[in-house]
Predicted model as a PDB file, atoms N, CA, C, CB and O in Angstrom, pLDDT in the B-factor column:
MODEL        1                                                                  
ATOM      1  N   GLN A   1     119.620 123.213  92.262  1.00 82.00           N  
ATOM      2  CA  GLN A   1     120.416 123.918  91.429  1.00 82.00           C  
ATOM      3  C   GLN A   1     119.988 125.146  90.789  1.00 82.00           C  
ATOM      4  CB  GLN A   1     120.768 123.151  90.557  1.00 82.00           C  
ATOM      5  O   GLN A   1     118.856 125.098  90.307  1.00 82.00           O  
ATOM      6  N   ASP A   2     120.721 126.401  90.651  1.00 90.00           N  
ATOM      7  CA  ASP A   2     120.187 127.569  89.949  1.00 90.00           C  
ATOM      8  C   ASP A   2     120.053 127.112  88.487  1.00 90.00           C  
ATOM      9  CB  ASP A   2     121.138 128.880  90.108  1.00 90.00           C  
ATOM     10  O   ASP A   2     120.598 126.074  88.110  1.00 90.00           O  
ATOM     11  N   ASP A   3     119.484 127.722  87.842  1.00 89.00           N  
ATOM     12  CA  ASP A   3     118.970 127.405  86.425  1.00 89.00           C  
ATOM     13  C   ASP A   3     119.771 128.526  85.517  1.00 89.00           C  
ATOM     14  CB  ASP A   3     117.152 127.552  86.299  1.00 89.00           C  
ATOM     15  O   ASP A   3     119.413 129.683  85.300  1.00 89.00           O  
ATOM     16  N   HIS A   4     120.970 127.845  85.043  1.00 93.00           N  
ATOM     17  CA  HIS A   4     121.808 128.702  84.225  1.00 93.00           C  
ATOM     18  C   HIS A   4     121.825 128.102  82.736  1.00 93.00           C  
ATOM     19  CB  HIS A   4     123.303 128.793  84.866  1.00 93.00           C  
ATOM     20  O   HIS A   4     122.894 128.135  82.127  1.00 93.00           O  
ATOM     21  N   GLY A   5     120.723 127.574  82.144  1.00 92.00           N  
ATOM     22  CA  GLY A   5     120.098 126.918  80.924  1.00 92.00           C  
ATOM     23  C   GLY A   5     120.726 125.451  80.863  1.00 92.00           C  
ATOM     24  O   GLY A   5     120.880 124.892  79.777  1.00 92.00           O  
ATOM     25  N   GLN A   6     121.063 124.881  82.009  1.00 89.00           N  
ATOM     26  CA  GLN A   6     121.502 123.387  81.844  1.00 89.00           C  
ATOM     27  C   GLN A   6     120.409 122.576  81.743  1.00 89.00           C  
ATOM     28  CB  GLN A   6     122.332 122.846  82.964  1.00 89.00           C  
ATOM     29  O   GLN A   6     120.621 121.387  81.506  1.00 89.00           O  
ATOM     30  N   TRP A   7     119.007 123.052  81.902  1.00 89.00           N  
ATOM     31  CA  TRP A   7     117.893 122.251  81.686  1.00 89.00           C  
ATOM     32  C   TRP A   7     117.179 122.609  80.237  1.00 89.00           C  
ATOM     33  CB  TRP A   7     116.925 122.454  82.912  1.00 89.00           C  
ATOM     34  O   TRP A   7     116.017 122.253  80.042  1.00 89.00           O  
ATOM     35  N   ASP A   8     117.798 123.205  79.401  1.00 94.00           N  
ATOM     36  CA  ASP A   8     117.131 123.530  78.185  1.00 94.00           C  
ATOM     37  C   ASP A   8     117.486 122.515  77.047  1.00 94.00           C  
ATOM     38  CB  ASP A   8     117.494 124.957  77.782  1.00 94.00           C  
ATOM     39  O   ASP A   8     117.178 122.758  75.880  1.00 94.00           O  
ATOM     40  N   ARG A   9     118.127 121.398  77.408  1.00 95.00           N  
ATOM     41  CA  ARG A   9     118.125 120.280  76.226  1.00 95.00           C  
ATOM     42  C   ARG A   9     117.918 119.114  76.911  1.00 95.00           C  
ATOM     43  CB  ARG A   9     119.486 120.131  75.318  1.00 95.00           C  
ATOM     44  O   ARG A   9     118.130 119.062  78.122  1.00 95.00           O  
ATOM     45  N   PRO A  10     117.513 118.133  76.260  1.00 95.00           N  
ATOM     46  CA  PRO A  10     117.264 116.818  76.647  1.00 95.00           C  
ATOM     47  C   PRO A  10     118.316 116.036  77.349  1.00 95.00           C  
ATOM     48  CB  PRO A  10     116.915 116.154  75.567  1.00 95.00           C  
ATOM     49  O   PRO A  10     119.429 115.954  76.829  1.00 95.00           O  
ATOM     50  N   LEU A  11     118.071 115.474  78.447  1.00 94.00           N  
ATOM     51  CA  LEU A  11     119.069 114.824  79.336  1.00 94.00           C  
ATOM     52  C   LEU A  11     118.414 113.568  79.642  1.00 94.00           C  
ATOM     53  CB  LEU A  11     119.456 115.652  80.655  1.00 94.00           C  
ATOM     54  O   LEU A  11     117.201 113.438  79.808  1.00 94.00           O  
ATOM     55  N   ASP A  12     119.532 112.388  79.725  1.00 95.00           N  
ATOM     56  CA  ASP A  12     119.408 111.093  80.185  1.00 95.00           C  
ATOM     57  C   ASP A  12     119.000 111.559  81.771  1.00 95.00           C  
ATOM     58  CB  ASP A  12     120.880 110.100  79.931  1.00 95.00           C  
ATOM     59  O   ASP A  12     119.428 112.615  82.237  1.00 95.00           O  
ATOM     60  N   ALA A  13     118.222 110.747  82.451  1.00 94.00           N  
ATOM     61  CA  ALA A  13     117.806 110.916  83.865  1.00 94.00           C  
ATOM     62  C   ALA A  13     117.903 109.473  84.413  1.00 94.00           C  
ATOM     63  CB  ALA A  13     116.275 111.580  84.033  1.00 94.00           C  
ATOM     64  O   ALA A  13     117.858 108.421  83.774  1.00 94.00           O  
ATOM     65  N   ASP A  14     118.063 109.690  85.912  1.00 94.00           N  
ATOM     66  CA  ASP A  14     117.795 108.437  86.748  1.00 94.00           C  
ATOM     67  C   ASP A  14     116.520 108.059  86.911  1.00 94.00           C  
ATOM     68  CB  ASP A  14     118.266 108.527  88.007  1.00 94.00           C  
ATOM     69  O   ASP A  14     116.214 106.869  86.830  1.00 94.00           O  
ATOM     70  N   TYR A  15     115.476 109.168  87.199  1.00 93.00           N  
ATOM     71  CA  TYR A  15     114.146 108.996  87.186  1.00 93.00           C  
ATOM     72  C   TYR A  15     113.489 110.103  86.796  1.00 93.00           C  
ATOM     73  CB  TYR A  15     113.698 108.596  88.314  1.00 93.00           C  
ATOM     74  O   TYR A  15     114.074 111.186  86.771  1.00 93.00           O  
ATOM     75  N   VAL A  16     111.903 109.945  86.365  1.00 91.00           N  
ATOM     76  CA  VAL A  16     111.155 110.985  86.099  1.00 91.00           C  
ATOM     77  C   VAL A  16     110.040 111.039  87.038  1.00 91.00           C  
ATOM     78  CB  VAL A  16     110.757 110.964  84.788  1.00 91.00           C  
ATOM     79  O   VAL A  16     109.518 109.956  87.305  1.00 91.00           O  
ATOM     80  N   GLN A  17     109.594 112.039  87.566  1.00 89.00           N  
ATOM     81  CA  GLN A  17     108.433 112.040  88.525  1.00 89.00           C  
ATOM     82  C   GLN A  17     107.286 111.413  87.753  1.00 89.00           C  
ATOM     83  CB  GLN A  17     108.043 113.544  89.062  1.00 89.00           C  
ATOM     84  O   GLN A  17     107.199 111.453  86.526  1.00 89.00           O  
ATOM     85  N   GLY A  18     106.424 110.837  88.555  1.00 86.00           N  
ATOM     86  CA  GLY A  18     105.460 109.901  88.001  1.00 86.00           C  
ATOM     87  C   GLY A  18     104.300 110.824  87.194  1.00 86.00           C  
ATOM     88  O   GLY A  18     103.816 110.445  86.127  1.00 86.00           O  
ATOM     89  N   SER A  19     103.995 111.848  87.727  1.00 82.00           N  
ATOM     90  CA  SER A  19     102.881 112.762  87.284  1.00 82.00           C  
ATOM     91  C   SER A  19     103.532 113.074  85.858  1.00 82.00           C  
ATOM     92  CB  SER A  19     102.576 114.208  88.354  1.00 82.00           C  
ATOM     93  O   SER A  19     102.677 113.524  85.096  1.00 82.00           O  
ATOM     94  N   CYS A  20     104.536 112.989  85.396  1.00 85.00           N  
ATOM     95  CA  CYS A  20     105.240 113.432  83.905  1.00 85.00           C  
ATOM     96  C   CYS A  20     105.757 112.187  83.205  1.00 85.00           C  
ATOM     97  CB  CYS A  20     106.624 114.520  84.082  1.00 85.00           C  
ATOM     98  O   CYS A  20     106.472 112.312  82.210  1.00 85.00           O  
ATOM     99  N   LEU A  21     105.468 111.131  83.622  1.00 89.00           N  
ATOM    100  CA  LEU A  21     106.133 109.791  82.871  1.00 89.00           C  
ATOM    101  C   LEU A  21     105.109 109.515  81.596  1.00 89.00           C  
ATOM    102  CB  LEU A  21     106.191 108.238  84.040  1.00 89.00           C  
ATOM    103  O   LEU A  21     103.894 109.340  81.699  1.00 89.00           O  
ATOM    104  N   LEU A  22     105.717 109.515  80.633  1.00 90.00           N  
ATOM    105  CA  LEU A  22     105.184 108.973  79.241  1.00 90.00           C  
ATOM    106  C   LEU A  22     105.920 107.540  78.775  1.00 90.00           C  
ATOM    107  CB  LEU A  22     105.500 110.182  78.024  1.00 90.00           C  
ATOM    108  O   LEU A  22     107.027 107.500  78.240  1.00 90.00           O  
ATOM    109  N   LEU A  23     105.238 106.576  79.028  1.00 92.00           N  
ATOM    110  CA  LEU A  23     105.614 105.131  78.965  1.00 92.00           C  
ATOM    111  C   LEU A  23     105.320 104.521  77.524  1.00 92.00           C  
ATOM    112  CB  LEU A  23     104.797 104.313  80.090  1.00 92.00           C  
ATOM    113  O   LEU A  23     104.289 104.820  76.922  1.00 92.00           O  
ATOM    114  N   ARG A  24     106.213 103.706  77.031  1.00 92.00           N  
ATOM    115  CA  ARG A  24     105.822 102.744  76.019  1.00 92.00           C  
ATOM    116  C   ARG A  24     105.136 101.543  76.402  1.00 92.00           C  
ATOM    117  CB  ARG A  24     106.894 102.355  75.348  1.00 92.00           C  
ATOM    118  O   ARG A  24     105.509 101.045  77.464  1.00 92.00           O  
ATOM    119  N   ALA A  25     104.293 101.015  75.825  1.00 95.00           N  
ATOM    120  CA  ALA A  25     103.582  99.914  76.237  1.00 95.00           C  
ATOM    121  C   ALA A  25     104.404  98.665  76.249  1.00 95.00           C  
ATOM    122  CB  ALA A  25     102.441  99.761  75.420  1.00 95.00           C  
ATOM    123  O   ALA A  25     103.972  97.666  76.825  1.00 95.00           O  
ATOM    124  N   SER A  26     105.527  98.663  75.665  1.00 95.00           N  
ATOM    125  CA  SER A  26     106.495  97.469  75.669  1.00 95.00           C  
ATOM    126  C   SER A  26     107.279  97.641  76.954  1.00 95.00           C  
ATOM    127  CB  SER A  26     107.515  97.422  74.334  1.00 95.00           C  
ATOM    128  O   SER A  26     107.764  96.640  77.481  1.00 95.00           O  
ATOM    129  N   LEU A  27     107.415  98.666  77.419  1.00 95.00           N  
ATOM    130  CA  LEU A  27     108.112  98.880  78.796  1.00 95.00           C  
ATOM    131  C   LEU A  27     107.311  98.067  79.867  1.00 95.00           C  
ATOM    132  CB  LEU A  27     108.153 100.519  79.230  1.00 95.00           C  
ATOM    133  O   LEU A  27     107.763  97.180  80.592  1.00 95.00           O  
ATOM    134  N   VAL A  28     106.211  98.479  79.825  1.00 95.00           N  
ATOM    135  CA  VAL A  28     105.129  97.932  80.813  1.00 95.00           C  
ATOM    136  C   VAL A  28     105.126  96.495  80.808  1.00 95.00           C  
ATOM    137  CB  VAL A  28     103.687  98.402  80.470  1.00 95.00           C  
ATOM    138  O   VAL A  28     105.323  95.774  81.787  1.00 95.00           O  
ATOM    139  N   GLU A  29     104.863  96.102  79.509  1.00 96.00           N  
ATOM    140  CA  GLU A  29     105.056  94.521  79.099  1.00 96.00           C  
ATOM    141  C   GLU A  29     106.259  93.968  79.669  1.00 96.00           C  
ATOM    142  CB  GLU A  29     105.173  94.274  77.511  1.00 96.00           C  
ATOM    143  O   GLU A  29     106.187  92.890  80.260  1.00 96.00           O  
ATOM    144  N   THR A  30     107.288  94.539  79.568  1.00 96.00           N  
ATOM    145  CA  THR A  30     108.706  94.038  79.948  1.00 96.00           C  
ATOM    146  C   THR A  30     108.878  94.008  81.514  1.00 96.00           C  
ATOM    147  CB  THR A  30     109.868  95.026  79.292  1.00 96.00           C  
ATOM    148  O   THR A  30     109.162  93.003  82.165  1.00 96.00           O  
ATOM    149  N   VAL A  31     108.679  95.168  81.969  1.00 96.00           N  
ATOM    150  CA  VAL A  31     109.124  95.436  83.526  1.00 96.00           C  
ATOM    151  C   VAL A  31     108.146  95.579  84.553  1.00 96.00           C  
ATOM    152  CB  VAL A  31     109.875  96.664  83.667  1.00 96.00           C  
ATOM    153  O   VAL A  31     108.299  95.747  85.762  1.00 96.00           O  
ATOM    154  N   GLY A  32     106.846  95.459  83.680  1.00 95.00           N  
ATOM    155  CA  GLY A  32     105.641  95.639  84.675  1.00 95.00           C  
ATOM    156  C   GLY A  32     105.331  97.165  84.902  1.00 95.00           C  
ATOM    157  O   GLY A  32     105.912  98.075  84.309  1.00 95.00           O  
ATOM    158  N   SER A  33     104.298  97.330  85.876  1.00 93.00           N  
ATOM    159  CA  SER A  33     103.907  98.553  86.110  1.00 93.00           C  
ATOM    160  C   SER A  33     104.228  99.171  87.469  1.00 93.00           C  
ATOM    161  CB  SER A  33     102.626  98.559  85.877  1.00 93.00           C  
ATOM    162  O   SER A  33     105.178  98.662  88.064  1.00 93.00           O  
ATOM    163  N   PHE A  34     103.694 100.022  87.960  1.00 93.00           N  
ATOM    164  CA  PHE A  34     104.293 100.452  89.257  1.00 93.00           C  
ATOM    165  C   PHE A  34     103.996  99.558  90.502  1.00 93.00           C  
ATOM    166  CB  PHE A  34     103.805 101.839  89.559  1.00 93.00           C  
ATOM    167  O   PHE A  34     102.879  99.099  90.743  1.00 93.00           O  
ATOM    168  N   ASP A  35     104.975  99.378  91.179  1.00 93.00           N  
ATOM    169  CA  ASP A  35     105.022  98.258  92.470  1.00 93.00           C  
ATOM    170  C   ASP A  35     104.090  98.725  93.425  1.00 93.00           C  
ATOM    171  CB  ASP A  35     106.528  98.097  93.283  1.00 93.00           C  
ATOM    172  O   ASP A  35     104.270  99.817  93.965  1.00 93.00           O  
ATOM    173  N   GLU A  36     103.066  97.983  93.704  1.00 90.00           N  
ATOM    174  CA  GLU A  36     101.968  98.457  94.676  1.00 90.00           C  
ATOM    175  C   GLU A  36     102.548  98.400  96.145  1.00 90.00           C  
ATOM    176  CB  GLU A  36     100.593  97.489  94.558  1.00 90.00           C  
ATOM    177  O   GLU A  36     101.837  98.780  97.075  1.00 90.00           O  
ATOM    178  N   ASN A  37     103.842  97.925  96.371  1.00 92.00           N  
ATOM    179  CA  ASN A  37     104.309  98.113  97.587  1.00 92.00           C  
ATOM    180  C   ASN A  37     104.749  99.442  97.994  1.00 92.00           C  
ATOM    181  CB  ASN A  37     105.233  97.300  97.745  1.00 92.00           C  
ATOM    182  O   ASN A  37     105.057  99.685  99.161  1.00 92.00           O  
ATOM    183  N   TYR A  38     104.787 100.339  97.027  1.00 90.00           N  
ATOM    184  CA  TYR A  38     105.269 101.685  97.301  1.00 90.00           C  
ATOM    185  C   TYR A  38     103.903 102.479  97.078  1.00 90.00           C  
ATOM    186  CB  TYR A  38     106.583 102.175  96.282  1.00 90.00           C  
ATOM    187  O   TYR A  38     103.155 102.320  96.113  1.00 90.00           O  
ATOM    188  N   PHE A  39     103.747 103.192  97.936  1.00 78.00           N  
ATOM    189  CA  PHE A  39     102.390 104.002  98.004  1.00 78.00           C  
ATOM    190  C   PHE A  39     102.834 105.416  98.201  1.00 78.00           C  
ATOM    191  CB  PHE A  39     101.344 103.525  99.265  1.00 78.00           C  
ATOM    192  O   PHE A  39     103.528 105.747  99.162  1.00 78.00           O  
ATOM    193  N   VAL A  40     102.369 106.357  97.152  1.00 78.00           N  
ATOM    194  CA  VAL A  40     102.572 107.893  97.067  1.00 78.00           C  
ATOM    195  C   VAL A  40     104.165 108.018  96.815  1.00 78.00           C  
ATOM    196  CB  VAL A  40     102.045 108.747  98.566  1.00 78.00           C  
ATOM    197  O   VAL A  40     104.485 108.832  95.950  1.00 78.00           O  
ATOM    198  N   ASP A  41     105.027 107.430  97.355  1.00 83.00           N  
ATOM    199  CA  ASP A  41     106.440 107.834  97.054  1.00 83.00           C  
ATOM    200  C   ASP A  41     107.283 106.448  96.561  1.00 83.00           C  
ATOM    201  CB  ASP A  41     107.145 108.555  98.490  1.00 83.00           C  
ATOM    202  O   ASP A  41     107.131 105.258  96.834  1.00 83.00           O  
ATOM    203  N   TRP A  42     108.122 107.086  95.811  1.00 92.00           N  
ATOM    204  CA  TRP A  42     109.163 106.062  95.195  1.00 92.00           C  
ATOM    205  C   TRP A  42     108.747 105.029  94.172  1.00 92.00           C  
ATOM    206  CB  TRP A  42     109.740 105.269  96.273  1.00 92.00           C  
ATOM    207  O   TRP A  42     109.556 104.286  93.616  1.00 92.00           O  
ATOM    208  N   GLU A  43     107.410 105.020  93.946  1.00 94.00           N  
ATOM    209  CA  GLU A  43     107.117 104.005  92.780  1.00 94.00           C  
ATOM    210  C   GLU A  43     107.731 104.358  91.466  1.00 94.00           C  
ATOM    211  CB  GLU A  43     105.601 103.879  92.525  1.00 94.00           C  
ATOM    212  O   GLU A  43     108.283 103.513  90.761  1.00 94.00           O  
ATOM    213  N   GLU A  44     107.630 105.563  91.164  1.00 94.00           N  
ATOM    214  CA  GLU A  44     108.347 106.030  89.873  1.00 94.00           C  
ATOM    215  C   GLU A  44     109.659 105.862  89.802  1.00 94.00           C  
ATOM    216  CB  GLU A  44     108.191 107.342  89.605  1.00 94.00           C  
ATOM    217  O   GLU A  44     110.224 105.617  88.737  1.00 94.00           O  
ATOM    218  N   VAL A  45     110.317 105.988  91.021  1.00 95.00           N  
ATOM    219  CA  VAL A  45     112.032 105.774  91.009  1.00 95.00           C  
ATOM    220  C   VAL A  45     112.151 104.207  90.815  1.00 95.00           C  
ATOM    221  CB  VAL A  45     112.928 106.308  92.658  1.00 95.00           C  
ATOM    222  O   VAL A  45     113.043 103.794  90.072  1.00 95.00           O  
ATOM    223  N   ASP A  46     111.346 103.356  91.410  1.00 96.00           N  
ATOM    224  CA  ASP A  46     111.526 101.925  91.174  1.00 96.00           C  
ATOM    225  C   ASP A  46     111.224 101.595  89.945  1.00 96.00           C  
ATOM    226  CB  ASP A  46     110.812 101.121  91.990  1.00 96.00           C  
ATOM    227  O   ASP A  46     111.950 100.720  89.473  1.00 96.00           O  
ATOM    228  N   LEU A  47     110.288 102.056  89.178  1.00 96.00           N  
ATOM    229  CA  LEU A  47     109.800 101.682  87.862  1.00 96.00           C  
ATOM    230  C   LEU A  47     110.862 102.080  86.610  1.00 96.00           C  
ATOM    231  CB  LEU A  47     108.371 102.423  87.674  1.00 96.00           C  
ATOM    232  O   LEU A  47     111.066 101.419  85.591  1.00 96.00           O  
ATOM    233  N   CYS A  48     111.562 103.554  87.057  1.00 96.00           N  
ATOM    234  CA  CYS A  48     112.415 104.043  86.186  1.00 96.00           C  
ATOM    235  C   CYS A  48     113.853 103.036  86.151  1.00 96.00           C  
ATOM    236  CB  CYS A  48     112.642 105.577  86.620  1.00 96.00           C  
ATOM    237  O   CYS A  48     114.491 102.624  85.182  1.00 96.00           O  
ATOM    238  N   LEU A  49     114.067 102.833  87.649  1.00 97.00           N  
ATOM    239  CA  LEU A  49     115.220 102.015  87.686  1.00 97.00           C  
ATOM    240  C   LEU A  49     115.156 100.536  87.010  1.00 97.00           C  
ATOM    241  CB  LEU A  49     115.554 101.897  89.097  1.00 97.00           C  
ATOM    242  O   LEU A  49     116.143  99.992  86.515  1.00 97.00           O  
ATOM    243  N   ARG A  50     113.887  99.977  87.057  1.00 97.00           N  
ATOM    244  CA  ARG A  50     113.695  98.607  86.450  1.00 97.00           C  
ATOM    245  C   ARG A  50     113.777  98.956  84.886  1.00 97.00           C  
ATOM    246  CB  ARG A  50     112.168  97.844  86.925  1.00 97.00           C  
ATOM    247  O   ARG A  50     114.358  98.193  84.114  1.00 97.00           O  
ATOM    248  N   ALA A  51     113.255  99.974  84.515  1.00 97.00           N  
ATOM    249  CA  ALA A  51     113.303 100.100  82.944  1.00 97.00           C  
ATOM    250  C   ALA A  51     114.733 100.290  82.659  1.00 97.00           C  
ATOM    251  CB  ALA A  51     112.404 101.371  82.306  1.00 97.00           C  
ATOM    252  O   ALA A  51     115.103  99.594  81.713  1.00 97.00           O  
ATOM    253  N   LYS A  52     115.564 100.950  83.136  1.00 97.00           N  
ATOM    254  CA  LYS A  52     117.027 101.189  82.812  1.00 97.00           C  
ATOM    255  C   LYS A  52     117.696  99.899  82.828  1.00 97.00           C  
ATOM    256  CB  LYS A  52     117.738 102.162  83.813  1.00 97.00           C  
ATOM    257  O   LYS A  52     118.491  99.563  81.951  1.00 97.00           O  
ATOM    258  N   LYS A  53     117.323  99.054  83.989  1.00 97.00           N  
ATOM    259  CA  LYS A  53     118.129  97.839  83.947  1.00 97.00           C  
ATOM    260  C   LYS A  53     117.796  96.792  82.818  1.00 97.00           C  
ATOM    261  CB  LYS A  53     117.994  97.176  85.261  1.00 97.00           C  
ATOM    262  O   LYS A  53     118.539  95.869  82.485  1.00 97.00           O  
ATOM    263  N   ALA A  54     116.533  97.087  82.270  1.00 97.00           N  
ATOM    264  CA  ALA A  54     115.997  96.185  81.135  1.00 97.00           C  
ATOM    265  C   ALA A  54     116.339  96.884  79.924  1.00 97.00           C  
ATOM    266  CB  ALA A  54     114.408  95.899  81.184  1.00 97.00           C  
ATOM    267  O   ALA A  54     115.903  96.425  78.868  1.00 97.00           O  
ATOM    268  N   GLY A  55     117.135  98.047  79.906  1.00 96.00           N  
ATOM    269  CA  GLY A  55     117.791  98.505  78.540  1.00 96.00           C  
ATOM    270  C   GLY A  55     117.136  99.854  78.154  1.00 96.00           C  
ATOM    271  O   GLY A  55     117.599 100.561  77.260  1.00 96.00           O  
ATOM    272  N   TYR A  56     116.211 100.124  78.758  1.00 96.00           N  
ATOM    273  CA  TYR A  56     115.331 101.277  78.357  1.00 96.00           C  
ATOM    274  C   TYR A  56     116.101 102.669  78.765  1.00 96.00           C  
ATOM    275  CB  TYR A  56     113.815 101.150  79.142  1.00 96.00           C  
ATOM    276  O   TYR A  56     116.937 102.648  79.669  1.00 96.00           O  
ATOM    277  N   ARG A  57     115.802 103.821  78.094  1.00 95.00           N  
ATOM    278  CA  ARG A  57     116.475 105.092  78.470  1.00 95.00           C  
ATOM    279  C   ARG A  57     115.542 105.789  79.341  1.00 95.00           C  
ATOM    280  CB  ARG A  57     116.869 105.983  77.250  1.00 95.00           C  
ATOM    281  O   ARG A  57     114.393 105.447  79.064  1.00 95.00           O  
ATOM    282  N   VAL A  58     115.594 106.598  80.244  1.00 96.00           N  
ATOM    283  CA  VAL A  58     115.048 107.462  81.075  1.00 96.00           C  
ATOM    284  C   VAL A  58     115.591 108.731  80.793  1.00 96.00           C  
ATOM    285  CB  VAL A  58     115.200 107.092  82.377  1.00 96.00           C  
ATOM    286  O   VAL A  58     116.780 108.996  80.972  1.00 96.00           O  
ATOM    287  N   CYS A  59     114.597 109.670  80.277  1.00 96.00           N  
ATOM    288  CA  CYS A  59     115.017 110.909  79.610  1.00 96.00           C  
ATOM    289  C   CYS A  59     114.390 111.999  80.313  1.00 96.00           C  
ATOM    290  CB  CYS A  59     114.663 110.950  78.133  1.00 96.00           C  
ATOM    291  O   CYS A  59     113.355 111.713  80.915  1.00 96.00           O  
ATOM    292  N   TYR A  60     114.787 113.153  80.361  1.00 93.00           N  
ATOM    293  CA  TYR A  60     114.005 114.736  80.550  1.00 93.00           C  
ATOM    294  C   TYR A  60     114.038 115.273  79.256  1.00 93.00           C  
ATOM    295  CB  TYR A  60     114.795 115.932  81.632  1.00 93.00           C  
ATOM    296  O   TYR A  60     115.019 115.220  78.515  1.00 93.00           O  
ATOM    297  N   GLU A  61     112.786 115.872  78.947  1.00 93.00           N  
ATOM    298  CA  GLU A  61     112.530 116.478  77.532  1.00 93.00           C  
ATOM    299  C   GLU A  61     111.914 117.921  78.045  1.00 93.00           C  
ATOM    300  CB  GLU A  61     111.346 115.458  76.448  1.00 93.00           C  
ATOM    301  O   GLU A  61     110.758 118.025  78.455  1.00 93.00           O  
ATOM    302  N   PRO A  62     112.867 119.043  77.963  1.00 92.00           N  
ATOM    303  CA  PRO A  62     112.366 120.536  78.346  1.00 92.00           C  
ATOM    304  C   PRO A  62     111.327 120.890  77.309  1.00 92.00           C  
ATOM    305  CB  PRO A  62     113.624 121.725  78.323  1.00 92.00           C  
ATOM    306  O   PRO A  62     110.620 121.812  77.716  1.00 92.00           O  
ATOM    307  N   ARG A  63     111.018 120.483  76.164  1.00 93.00           N  
ATOM    308  CA  ARG A  63     110.093 120.907  75.383  1.00 93.00           C  
ATOM    309  C   ARG A  63     108.523 120.391  75.847  1.00 93.00           C  
ATOM    310  CB  ARG A  63     110.536 120.462  74.022  1.00 93.00           C  
ATOM    311  O   ARG A  63     107.490 120.892  75.404  1.00 93.00           O  
ATOM    312  N   SER A  64     108.578 119.410  76.721  1.00 91.00           N  
ATOM    313  CA  SER A  64     107.247 118.740  77.317  1.00 91.00           C  
ATOM    314  C   SER A  64     106.449 119.901  77.984  1.00 91.00           C  
ATOM    315  CB  SER A  64     107.586 117.491  78.508  1.00 91.00           C  
ATOM    316  O   SER A  64     106.954 120.928  78.437  1.00 91.00           O  
ATOM    317  N   VAL A  65     105.216 119.605  77.974  1.00 88.00           N  
ATOM    318  CA  VAL A  65     104.379 120.587  78.931  1.00 88.00           C  
ATOM    319  C   VAL A  65     103.261 119.450  79.416  1.00 88.00           C  
ATOM    320  CB  VAL A  65     103.597 122.147  78.019  1.00 88.00           C  
ATOM    321  O   VAL A  65     102.699 118.580  78.750  1.00 88.00           O  
ATOM    322  N   VAL A  66     103.156 119.774  80.771  1.00 84.00           N  
ATOM    323  CA  VAL A  66     102.344 118.928  81.714  1.00 84.00           C  
ATOM    324  C   VAL A  66     101.165 119.514  82.248  1.00 84.00           C  
ATOM    325  CB  VAL A  66     103.105 118.526  82.819  1.00 84.00           C  
ATOM    326  O   VAL A  66     101.382 120.328  83.146  1.00 84.00           O  
ATOM    327  N   TRP A  67      99.938 119.320  81.933  1.00 82.00           N  
ATOM    328  CA  TRP A  67      99.103 120.192  82.535  1.00 82.00           C  
ATOM    329  C   TRP A  67      98.443 119.264  83.755  1.00 82.00           C  
ATOM    330  CB  TRP A  67      98.040 120.827  81.430  1.00 82.00           C  
ATOM    331  O   TRP A  67      98.137 118.080  83.612  1.00 82.00           O  
ATOM    332  N   HIS A  68      98.304 119.943  84.836  1.00 76.00           N  
ATOM    333  CA  HIS A  68      97.665 118.963  85.993  1.00 76.00           C  
ATOM    334  C   HIS A  68      96.393 119.740  86.411  1.00 76.00           C  
ATOM    335  CB  HIS A  68      98.752 118.689  87.439  1.00 76.00           C  
ATOM    336  O   HIS A  68      96.328 120.880  86.870  1.00 76.00           O  
ATOM    337  N   ARG A  69      95.295 118.773  86.120  1.00 77.00           N  
ATOM    338  CA  ARG A  69      94.073 119.150  86.565  1.00 77.00           C  
ATOM    339  C   ARG A  69      93.707 118.839  88.216  1.00 77.00           C  
ATOM    340  CB  ARG A  69      93.134 118.453  85.623  1.00 77.00           C  
ATOM    341  O   ARG A  69      93.791 117.710  88.699  1.00 77.00           O  
ATOM    342  N   GLY A  70      93.292 120.031  88.970  1.00 72.00           N  
ATOM    343  CA  GLY A  70      93.038 119.620  90.257  1.00 72.00           C  
ATOM    344  C   GLY A  70      91.901 120.534  90.548  1.00 72.00           C  
ATOM    345  O   GLY A  70      91.260 121.261  89.789  1.00 72.00           O  
ATOM    346  N   THR A  71      91.778 120.271  92.151  1.00 69.00           N  
ATOM    347  CA  THR A  71      90.634 121.188  92.694  1.00 69.00           C  
ATOM    348  C   THR A  71      90.691 122.807  92.510  1.00 69.00           C  
ATOM    349  CB  THR A  71      90.564 120.939  94.212  1.00 69.00           C  
ATOM    350  O   THR A  71      89.724 123.563  92.598  1.00 69.00           O  
ATOM    351  N   HIS A  72      91.824 123.110  92.279  1.00 69.00           N  
ATOM    352  CA  HIS A  72      92.218 124.563  92.182  1.00 69.00           C  
ATOM    353  C   HIS A  72      92.290 124.983  90.701  1.00 69.00           C  
ATOM    354  CB  HIS A  72      93.634 124.825  92.890  1.00 69.00           C  
ATOM    355  O   HIS A  72      92.910 126.017  90.450  1.00 69.00           O  
ATOM    356  N   GLY A  73      91.750 124.327  89.745  1.00 67.00           N  
ATOM    357  CA  GLY A  73      91.893 124.483  88.299  1.00 67.00           C  
ATOM    358  C   GLY A  73      93.090 124.047  87.801  1.00 67.00           C  
ATOM    359  O   GLY A  73      94.008 123.639  88.513  1.00 67.00           O  
ATOM    360  N   ASP A  74      93.124 124.127  86.402  1.00 68.00           N  
ATOM    361  CA  ASP A  74      94.285 123.677  85.869  1.00 68.00           C  
ATOM    362  C   ASP A  74      95.530 124.534  86.049  1.00 68.00           C  
ATOM    363  CB  ASP A  74      94.051 123.467  84.562  1.00 68.00           C  
ATOM    364  O   ASP A  74      95.507 125.765  86.026  1.00 68.00           O  
ATOM    365  N   GLN A  75      96.715 123.724  86.246  1.00 66.00           N  
ATOM    366  CA  GLN A  75      97.970 124.078  86.477  1.00 66.00           C  
ATOM    367  C   GLN A  75      98.969 123.680  85.425  1.00 66.00           C  
ATOM    368  CB  GLN A  75      98.307 123.590  87.674  1.00 66.00           C  
ATOM    369  O   GLN A  75      99.066 122.496  85.105  1.00 66.00           O  
ATOM    370  N   ARG A  76      99.807 124.723  84.804  1.00 65.00           N  
ATOM    371  CA  ARG A  76     101.022 124.133  83.815  1.00 65.00           C  
ATOM    372  C   ARG A  76     102.034 123.881  84.805  1.00 65.00           C  
ATOM    373  CB  ARG A  76     101.651 125.220  82.547  1.00 65.00           C  
ATOM    374  O   ARG A  76     102.187 124.613  85.784  1.00 65.00           O  
ATOM    375  N   LEU A  77     102.757 122.819  84.561  1.00 60.00           N  
ATOM    376  CA  LEU A  77     103.742 122.255  85.204  1.00 60.00           C  
ATOM    377  C   LEU A  77     104.984 122.277  84.348  1.00 60.00           C  
ATOM    378  CB  LEU A  77     103.357 120.966  85.611  1.00 60.00           C  
ATOM    379  O   LEU A  77     106.034 121.791  84.771  1.00 60.00           O  
TER     380      LEU A  77                                                      
ENDMDL                                                                          
END                                                                             
């Protein structure tokens, strides 16, 4: 989608990309962690869907900043 400001406020989401997840310890205690049957793809979708099924909210927060440290230096996502 083109960005017309619709991403400027917090939103409920179906899932959040794994590199940007911030989880409560109680969530992991309740639904478990990433399912090892998923490798590299879909594990965050599975976890978020299990969290929602258990009554947790999955949200997007536009004010958050994620820094990715990689082989080509730090990148802001």
